[in-house]
C-alpha positions in Angstrom: 62.8 143.3 11.3 60.2 143.5 8.8 62.9 143.8 6.1 64.9 140.7 7.3 61.5 139.1 7.2 60.6 139.8 3.8 64.2 138.7 2.8 64.2 135.3 4.3 60.2 134.9 2.4 62.5 135.6 -0.4 64.9 133.3 0.3 62.6 130.6 0.7 60.9 131.1 -2.6 64.0 130.5 -4.2 65.2 127.5 -1.8 64.8 124.4 -4.0 63.6 120.7 -2.4 66.3 118.9 -1.2 65.5 115.4 -2.2 67.6 111.8 -1.9 69.3 111.2 -5.4 67.2 109.1 -7.6 64.0 110.3 -5.3 62.2 111.2 -8.4 63.3 107.8 -10.7 62.7 105.1 -7.8 59.3 104.7 -6.2 60.5 102.8 -3.2 62.9 105.9 -2.5 61.1 108.3 0.0 61.2 111.8 -0.8 63.5 113.0 2.0 67.1 114.0 2.1 69.7 111.7 2.2 73.4 112.7 2.1 74.9 111.2 -1.5 77.7 108.6 -0.5 78.5 107.4 -3.7 82.1 107.4 -4.8 81.3 108.1 -8.2 77.8 110.4 -7.2 77.8 113.5 -9.6 75.5 114.8 -6.9 78.2 114.3 -4.4 80.5 116.0 -6.5 78.2 118.6 -7.2 78.4 118.6 -11.0 76.2 121.1 -12.8 73.2 120.1 -14.3 72.4 118.0 -10.4 70.2 118.3 -7.6 71.5 121.0 -5.1 72.6 119.8 -1.8 71.4 121.7 1.4 74.3 124.1 2.4 74.6 127.3 4.7 74.0 129.9 1.9 70.4 128.5 2.1 69.6 129.6 5.4 67.4 132.5 6.8 69.5 135.6 8.6 70.2 135.0 11.7 67.6 137.3 13.6 64.5 135.9 12.4 65.5 132.3 12.5 63.0 130.2 13.6 60.6 133.1 14.2 56.8 132.7 13.2 56.0 134.9 10.2 54.7 138.0 12.3 57.9 138.2 14.0 56.9 136.4 17.3 58.7 133.7 18.9 56.6 130.4 18.8 56.0 128.7 22.7 53.9 125.5 23.1 51.3 125.7 25.6 49.9 122.9 27.6 48.8 124.5 30.8 48.5 128.1 32.5 52.0 128.0 34.0 53.2 127.8 30.1 51.6 131.3 29.8 53.1 133.2 32.9 56.4 132.9 31.2 55.4 133.9 28.2 56.5 138.0 26.9 53.7 139.3 24.4 56.1 142.2 22.7 58.4 139.2 21.7 56.6 136.0 22.0 53.0 134.6 20.9 51.4 131.3 22.3 50.9 128.0 20.2 48.3 125.9 22.2 49.4 122.0 21.9 46.8 120.2 20.1 46.6 117.6 22.6 44.9 120.1 24.7 41.5 119.3 25.2 38.4 121.9 24.3 37.5 123.1 27.7 41.1 123.6 29.2 41.6 125.2 25.4 38.9 127.8 26.4 40.2 128.5 29.7 43.9 129.3 28.2 42.1 131.6 25.3 40.5 133.7 28.1 43.8 134.1 30.2 45.5 134.9 27.1 42.8 137.4 26.9 43.5 138.8 30.1 46.9 138.9 29.6 47.3 140.3 25.7 49.1 137.3 24.6 49.1 136.7 20.9 47.7 133.0 20.0 48.7 132.2 16.3 46.7 128.8 16.5 43.4 130.7 16.7 41.9 133.2 14.8 39.2 134.9 16.5 39.5 134.0 20.0 36.1 135.7 20.8 34.6 133.6 17.8 36.1 130.1 19.0 34.8 130.6 22.4 31.0 131.6 21.6 31.0 128.6 19.4 32.3 126.2 21.7 30.0 127.3 24.3 27.0 126.8 22.5 28.2 123.7 21.5 28.9 122.6 25.0 24.7 124.3 25.4 23.4 122.0 23.1 25.3 119.1 24.6 23.0 119.7 27.8 20.0 119.8 26.5 20.6 116.7 24.8 21.5 115.2 27.4 18.6 116.6 29.8 16.3 115.1 26.9 17.8 111.8 27.2 17.8 111.6 30.9 14.0 112.6 31.0 13.3 110.2 28.1 15.0 107.2 30.0 12.9 108.2 33.2 9.6 108.2 31.0 10.9 104.9 29.7 11.4 103.1 32.9 8.4 104.9 34.6 6.6 102.6 31.4 8.1 99.7 31.9 7.4 99.6 35.5 3.8 100.1 35.0 3.9 97.5 32.4 5.5 94.9 34.9 2.8 96.1 37.4 -0.2 95.5 35.3 1.2 92.1 34.2 1.8 90.7 38.0 -2.2 92.2 38.7 -3.1 89.9 35.5 -1.0 87.1 36.6 -2.5 87.4 40.1 -6.1 87.3 38.3 -5.2 84.6 36.1 -4.2 82.7 39.3 -7.1 83.1 41.4 -9.2 82.2 38.5 -7.5 79.3 38.2 -7.7 78.2 41.6 -11.3 78.3 41.0 -11.7 76.5 37.8 -9.6 73.8 39.1 -11.8 73.4 42.3 -15.2 73.4 40.3 -13.0 70.7 38.1 -12.2 68.9 41.3 -16.2 69.0 42.5 -17.4 67.8 38.9 -15.0 64.8 39.0 -16.0 63.9 42.7 -19.5 63.8 41.5 -18.9 62.3 38.0 -17.0 59.2 40.0 -20.1 59.1 42.4 -22.5 58.9 39.9 -20.8 55.7 38.2 -20.3 54.2 41.4 -24.2 54.4 42.3 -24.5 53.3 38.7 -22.9 50.2 39.3 -24.0 49.6 42.6 -27.1 47.2 43.2 -30.1 48.3 44.4 -29.8 47.5 47.7 -26.4 49.0 48.7 -28.0 52.3 47.0 -30.9 52.0 49.3 -28.5 51.7 52.4 -26.3 54.5 51.4 -29.3 56.8 50.8 -30.5 56.0 54.4 -26.8 56.5 55.9 -26.7 59.9 54.2 -30.0 61.1 55.9 -29.0 60.4 59.4 -25.6 61.9 58.9 -25.7 65.6 59.9 -25.2 68.5 58.2 -26.3 67.0 54.5 
């Protein structure tokens, strides 16, 4: 198996890049393989000095084809069920990129239990440690934010209460001031009326006031 893997490595080094005709000349053509179809195409006719075309001779040995350089077959893992069907002697897990971090940790812990190789995580223990530390920091930050929010709420409520109390005090003072203004206005009116009245009516009003009880 190892000899076949090495042979495949050598073959891959020698294998040229298969590009469509004139892809290196014309800018709008993408650098992908497309078979040449022209009647007079030198590349299609496989003439000397023109780009190579894919052929069966460039393929790797059949026993090693589609295997990872380690010699294990790659199996894409999305959930815990997928791990149950893996044979650790022949196959290795590749965790899908759509899997979230929390789920990934669960999968990695399970692979450790089952002794399955994970090809896209170099050191499982280090990865788990880093992620757990990250989660810890996030929790601490979240707790701090909540405390700050609570403090801000309490301060806002205190300020609101103080405002209400001040408004109440102001309203009471304003009421008192208004009453005093009204009294002053009434007294001023009476004074003006007394000033404009003749002397006889003034004397009569004074006599009436003396007779009115409570004055």
